[in-house]
C-alpha atoms as one frame of an Amber mdcrd trajectory, in Angstrom:
protein
  19.001  20.038 -13.910  19.093  22.618 -10.978  17.691  21.390  -8.192  17.182
  22.990  -4.281  17.001  20.501  -2.044  14.756  21.854   1.513  15.989  20.186
   4.774  19.605  18.903   4.914  19.102  15.720   7.427  19.372  12.138   6.388
  17.328  12.159   3.620  17.646  15.280   2.614  21.955  14.833   2.343  21.865
  11.732   0.906  19.307  13.359  -1.429  21.483  16.069  -2.377  24.845  14.346
  -2.725  23.545  11.911  -4.915  21.708  14.078  -7.074  25.146  16.391  -7.341
  26.980  13.078  -8.021  24.637  12.246 -11.308  25.740  15.852 -12.456  22.665
  17.615 -11.472  23.884  21.425  -9.862  21.911  21.165  -6.224  21.494  23.828
  -3.403  20.829  22.900  -0.401  18.698  24.569   2.436  18.041  24.702   5.604
  17.655  26.794   8.876  20.064  25.522  11.254  23.615  26.942  10.037  25.936
  24.074  11.017  24.161  21.694   8.525  24.954  24.711   5.000  28.325  25.097
   6.528  28.936  21.477   6.484  27.829  21.161   3.160  29.770  23.675   1.934
  32.834  22.056   3.184  31.617  19.137   1.203  31.274  17.394   4.710  27.476
  15.445   5.338  26.057  16.294   8.470  25.243  12.793   9.055  27.044   9.474
   9.133  26.670   7.539   6.051  28.963   4.873   4.345  30.095   6.745   1.366
  28.735   9.972   1.608  31.660  12.477   2.593  33.429  10.991  -0.331  30.765
  12.017  -2.668  30.077  15.737  -1.085  33.417  16.169  -1.437  33.700  15.206
  -4.859  30.561  17.733  -6.058  32.019  20.583  -3.548  34.991  20.712  -5.230
  33.159  20.249  -8.732  31.295  23.774  -7.888  27.922  20.978  -8.011  26.895
  21.565  -4.667  26.482  24.366  -2.266  24.018  25.262   0.080  22.140  28.580
   2.142  19.759  29.509   4.446  17.560  31.445   2.422  14.639  29.729   0.742
  14.085  32.651  -1.674  18.175  32.270  -2.869  17.611  29.141  -3.561  13.902
  28.627  -5.050  15.698  31.748  -7.372  18.568  29.499  -8.073  16.609  26.566
  -9.092  14.106  24.721 -11.398  12.412  21.962  -9.103  12.561  22.217  -5.423
  12.517  18.687  -3.089  11.394  18.594   0.608  13.464  16.294   2.655  12.470
  17.919   6.081  11.655  15.828   8.746   7.766  15.103  10.129   8.990  14.172
  13.306   5.729  11.920  15.769   4.098  13.214  18.428   2.990  12.266  21.570
   0.101  10.608  20.305   1.848   9.251  17.707   0.164  11.287  14.920   2.889
  13.216  12.185   4.468  16.778  13.668   3.737  18.475   9.860   4.620  21.631
  11.196   8.320  21.780   8.944   6.564  20.551   5.947   4.083  23.861   6.286
   6.458  26.001   6.887   8.440  24.835   4.213   5.023  25.304   1.669   3.936
  28.561   2.998   7.913  29.411   2.109   7.823  28.282  -1.213   5.244  30.117
  -2.250   6.339  33.172  -1.183   9.883  32.414  -3.201   7.669  31.314  -6.203
   5.576  34.032  -6.585   8.613  36.164  -6.110  10.311  34.363  -8.826   7.300
  34.355 -11.085   8.467  31.605 -13.136   7.166  27.867 -13.505   8.577  25.801
 -10.755   8.600  21.897 -10.061   7.540  21.021  -6.196   7.974  17.158  -5.324
   7.727  16.322  -1.443   9.821  13.853  -0.454   9.059  13.261   3.458   7.082
  10.887   4.752   3.067  12.381   5.055   0.330  11.117   5.701  -1.961   9.806
   3.147  -3.527  13.100   2.037  -1.099  15.731   2.735   0.219  16.597   0.107
  -3.350  17.762  -1.223  -3.704  19.167   2.252  -0.600  21.183   1.399  -2.276
  21.912  -2.483  -5.336  23.592  -0.767  -3.590  24.924   2.151  -0.632  26.674
   0.059  -0.775  25.924  -3.451  -3.790  26.429  -5.157  -3.913  29.401  -6.552
   0.084  29.027  -7.981  -1.556  25.859  -9.713  -4.407  27.832 -10.741  -2.123
  30.159 -12.761   0.475  27.904 -14.194   3.398  28.162 -11.984   4.096  25.199
  -9.716   3.821  21.609 -10.737   3.477  19.074  -7.758   4.300  15.977  -7.097
   4.812  13.462  -4.228   7.964  10.809  -4.436   8.967   9.094  -0.991  11.860
   7.400  -0.757  13.092   3.898   0.247  16.652   4.515   1.699  17.884   2.543
   4.507  20.342   3.853   6.749  24.077   2.327   6.369  22.625   1.421   2.248
  21.392   4.994   1.270  23.925   5.900  -1.105  23.531   2.618  -3.076  20.097
   2.490  -2.682  19.173   6.076  -4.261  21.403   4.403  -7.128  20.258   1.392
  -6.966  16.642   2.089  -5.825  14.102  -0.687  -5.457  11.231   1.124  -5.644
  10.023   4.105  -7.178   6.952   5.800  -6.814   5.958   8.845  -9.074   2.802
  10.388  -6.928   1.031  12.916  -9.396  -3.111  15.042  -8.852  -4.716  11.817
 -10.451  -2.990   9.344 -11.013  -2.185  10.120 -14.968   1.701  10.254 -16.163
   2.946  13.435 -15.056   3.480  15.617 -17.730   6.827  16.967 -17.009  10.346
  14.803 -16.663  11.621  16.095 -13.616  10.934  12.903 -11.449  11.941  10.277
 -13.600  15.461  11.674 -14.393  16.161  12.706 -10.831  14.513   9.814  -8.678
  15.262   7.190 -10.758  12.850   5.766 -14.231  10.459   2.952 -14.589   8.203
   4.767 -12.067   4.753   3.178 -11.109   2.030   6.682 -11.496  -0.180   6.423
  -8.398  -2.113   9.845  -6.940  -1.082  12.046  -3.837  -2.977   8.993  -1.980
  -1.421   6.221  -3.388   2.428   6.970  -3.721   2.249   8.534  -0.004   0.484
   5.055   1.369   3.009   3.449  -0.832   5.174   4.550   1.636   3.912   3.146
   4.471   2.579   0.069   3.467   5.814  -0.567   2.823   7.508   0.371   6.291
   5.042  -1.596   8.137   5.572  -4.525   6.339   9.039  -4.865   7.133   8.019
  -3.643  10.448   5.410  -6.900  10.370   8.655  -9.591   9.287  10.563  -8.861
  11.560   7.977  -9.221  14.475   6.858 -12.373  13.024  10.406 -13.371  12.287
  11.216 -12.821  16.226   8.172 -14.543  17.180   9.117 -17.312  15.200  12.344
 -17.084  16.783  10.862 -16.876  20.401   8.924 -20.235  20.225  11.412 -22.090
  18.082  14.038 -21.030  21.025  11.335 -22.063  24.003  10.999 -25.700  21.251
  14.810 -25.690  21.562  16.050 -25.484  17.965  17.413 -22.779  15.555  15.385
 -19.934  14.637  17.599 -18.530  11.957  17.776 -21.622  10.921  13.288 -21.873
  10.585  13.419 -18.614   8.929  16.214 -19.482   6.450  14.468 -22.078   5.304
  11.081 -20.369   5.090  12.765 -17.872   2.939  13.680 -20.739   0.839   9.986
 -20.833  -0.852  10.512 -18.090  -3.623   6.646 -19.904  -4.607   5.003 -19.187
  -2.388   6.320 -17.672   1.319   8.209 -14.776  -0.848   6.109 -13.775  -3.874
   3.425 -12.036  -4.941   1.224 -14.947  -4.166  -0.468 -14.079  -0.587  -0.271
 -10.381  -1.424  -3.311  -9.289  -2.993  -5.792  -8.162  -1.039  -9.423  -9.915
  -1.676 -11.100 -12.074   0.484  -9.995 -12.920   4.142  -8.157 -16.214   4.145
 -10.410 -19.742   4.672  -9.834 -23.185   4.125  -9.035 -26.194   6.137  -4.850
 -25.496   6.592  -4.374 -21.756   8.007  -7.490 -21.079  10.313  -6.451 -24.348
  12.010  -3.177 -24.259  11.809  -2.717 -20.264  13.488  -5.054 -20.665  16.018
  -3.113 -23.868  16.362   0.013 -21.904  17.232  -1.452 -19.494  18.645  -2.842
 -21.670  21.265   0.257 -23.630  21.826   2.386 -21.322  22.760  -0.582 -19.492
  25.680   0.062 -22.926  27.066   3.740 -22.874  27.028   3.449 -19.402  28.322
   5.050 -17.987  24.997   4.220 -14.332  24.280   3.133 -13.642  20.131   1.297
 -11.113  19.939   1.506 -10.444  16.353   0.401 -13.841  15.166  -2.847 -14.150
  17.665  -3.668 -11.097  16.228  -3.499 -12.595  12.695  -7.514 -14.320  13.363
  -8.950 -11.078  14.380  -8.073  -9.781  11.972  -9.201 -11.889   9.138 -12.749
 -11.583  11.392 -12.345  -7.347  10.957 -11.788  -8.115   7.117 -15.028 -10.358
   7.287 -16.894  -8.278   8.749 -16.175  -5.179   6.735 -17.419  -7.110   3.490
 -20.234  -7.777   5.202 -20.961  -4.317   6.163 -20.191  -3.424   2.370 -22.851
  -5.581   1.466 -25.123  -4.611   3.773 -25.139  -1.129   2.836 -26.135  -1.649
  -0.720 -30.062  -1.472   0.475 -30.985  -4.743  -1.014 -31.801  -7.712   0.176
 -31.689 -10.014  -3.020 -27.654 -10.915  -2.619 -26.033 -13.405  -5.404 -22.683
 -15.061  -4.611 -20.002 -16.397  -7.025 -17.868 -18.754  -5.766 -18.590 -20.352
  -2.322 -15.370 -22.428  -1.739 -12.656 -20.671  -0.106 -10.841 -20.380  -2.956
 -11.130 -20.862  -6.861 -10.817 -24.527  -8.548 -11.835 -26.018  -5.459 -15.192
 -27.647  -3.802 -13.654 -26.971  -0.197 -16.356 -25.306   1.691 -13.915 -25.914
   5.071 -13.622 -22.295   6.098 -14.728 -20.498   3.390 -15.623 -16.662   3.773
 -18.338 -17.213   1.656 -19.838 -19.462   3.689 -19.569 -17.331   6.545 -21.303
 -14.030   4.623 -23.881 -17.262   3.203 -24.695 -17.787   6.710 -24.864 -14.063
   7.743 -26.999 -13.118   5.271 -29.708 -15.757   6.067 -29.908 -15.553   9.245
 -31.195 -11.732   8.495 -33.954 -13.210   6.459 -31.347 -11.790   3.336 -32.845
 -13.880  -0.493 -29.624 -15.997  -1.547 -28.564 -17.536  -4.902 -25.215 -19.136
  -5.269 -23.401 -20.514  -8.312 -19.948 -22.275  -8.203 -18.617 -24.367 -10.582
 -16.371 -26.737  -8.302 -19.410 -27.561  -6.556 -20.954 -30.653  -7.120 -23.413
 -31.989  -3.438 -23.195 -35.393  -4.576 -19.158 -35.445  -3.681 -19.105 -33.896
  -0.937 -17.376 -36.028   1.949 -16.236 -36.445   5.058 -14.916 -33.688   6.545
 -16.207 -31.106   3.098 -19.836 -32.602   3.475 -19.878 -32.482   7.789 -19.331
 -29.130   7.798 -21.761 -28.279   4.956 -24.540 -30.239   6.853 -23.672 -28.693
   9.664 -23.304 -25.041   8.317 -26.124 -24.733   5.031 -27.805 -27.899   5.342
 -30.145 -25.834   2.787 -27.799 -25.102   0.442 -29.383 -27.076  -2.316 -31.661
 -24.926  -2.690 -29.588 -21.625  -2.886 -27.690 -23.039  -5.919 -27.762 -22.395
  -9.307 -26.907 -23.845 -12.851 -25.412 -20.723 -13.949 -23.352 -17.380 -12.641
 -26.501 -15.878 -14.983 -29.577 -16.777 -13.218 -27.645 -15.659  -9.886 -27.159
 -12.577 -11.468 -31.138 -12.269 -12.605 -32.221 -13.632  -9.174 -29.746 -11.029
  -7.217 -29.838  -7.277  -7.160 -26.431  -7.389  -5.052 -24.074  -9.931  -6.497
 -20.784 -10.449  -4.804 -17.837 -12.016  -7.268 -15.639 -13.143  -5.212 -14.248
 -15.793  -8.160 -13.748 -15.779 -11.285 -16.190 -18.618 -11.840 -17.852 -17.577
 -15.436 -16.844 -15.938 -18.841 -18.158 -12.547 -18.384 -20.500 -13.067 -21.963
 -22.831 -14.917 -20.282 -22.875 -12.235 -17.054 -23.769  -9.510 -19.518 -26.784
 -11.842 -20.182 -28.064 -11.023 -17.545 -26.879  -7.766 -15.828 -28.583  -4.453
 -15.874 -28.150  -0.601 -14.429 -30.085  -1.767 -11.306 -26.988  -4.533 -10.621
 -24.360  -3.414  -7.874 -21.336  -5.980  -7.813 -18.911  -6.680  -5.507 -15.249
  -6.928  -6.943 -14.180  -9.184  -3.971 -11.064 -10.176  -5.457 -10.219  -7.923
  -8.499 -12.134  -9.384 -11.413 -11.173  -5.567 -12.711 -12.699  -6.869 -15.874
 -16.613  -6.837 -13.867 -16.245  -3.072 -14.407 -16.736  -3.386 -18.524 -20.739
  -4.604 -17.660 -23.870  -2.380 -17.349 -24.282  -2.479 -13.442 -22.803  -0.078
 -10.510 -19.041  -1.519 -10.363 -17.702  -1.284  -6.391 -14.440  -1.401  -7.773
 -11.802  -3.895  -5.609 -13.410  -3.973  -2.052 -10.499  -3.126  -0.446
């Protein structure tokens, strides 16, 4: 395949050299003559292990060259990959001037070429940016069938970029509607077994990954500071944490849904934060966890009350499925708030037997919801029948039971990804996150 790479910086240089190494013909394009000259001499414009050897071999084989002429690059390729920089503005937002300039140049070059062309944006851009570029520049060419546009984020780490390209940890292809691509270019060029999302989803994936990496570094450093204060080995602590691949290094807690609750997480997060403040150890990442959890609960309440009905049902009251533990349950907090605002509430939770509640669990319930017995229903269908808005906090009833009571007038708010609910005849909010 003949490929043009726009922007010969870090991402562009690695992408160009690795594609040439795979046998594709590559022509790089950049406004800086020095980078173009380096490419044409088979020299890497950046320091990256293994890249110089790849570029020299590609140059000697005739599969790699560069130019400052956009029209030449487009006319001699089938696919253009945009890798130009998106630097930060003082406000923290991204400067998309380079992407916009290249977009206009690509439009002009494709018009002059007057043949079908594929464009892959690889520059890191905020969600919505690809759709904006299409609206501002490419829509007429799309309507004419002259361009196909994808967004494919890169996950290259400096120092291991060549290996990361060859053995990607993640491949993502963004299309305009999240449907599978009509062409094979993204897979042939950037990796097989890609996850397919809409443009905005593919753009968000990049930020989700980098935010998670930043959060992990901040978390490990804060645990390290606490450990040092206590005179223990923080590296050893985190090494042991990472040995748990069932919960700690896993998918288990990586699913958007309910705020966290229960008897452990709120208590332990609060205790460590309080301890660190008393000891004078700054833990801003950990200190923000409880306020983040409260913000998530506030967002859920706002979503519930936005439906305009005062008849609300809750499926699942305990803090998670298969337990009767109501301590710290976000659904109890939701119920408290709604009752306080005068909402009519009904609840179904198959694990709740009030006669079996005891100890701290019973005390919590007596303190927060002393009239719970009057709200509990024997079946999920009864809750649906008495409600106009249903909060599906747990998968606690068969669909057949819910289907008997669901109508087109019902709203259901799917908190934890019970996506089968959208097959029923009600207004499905979908996963509220």
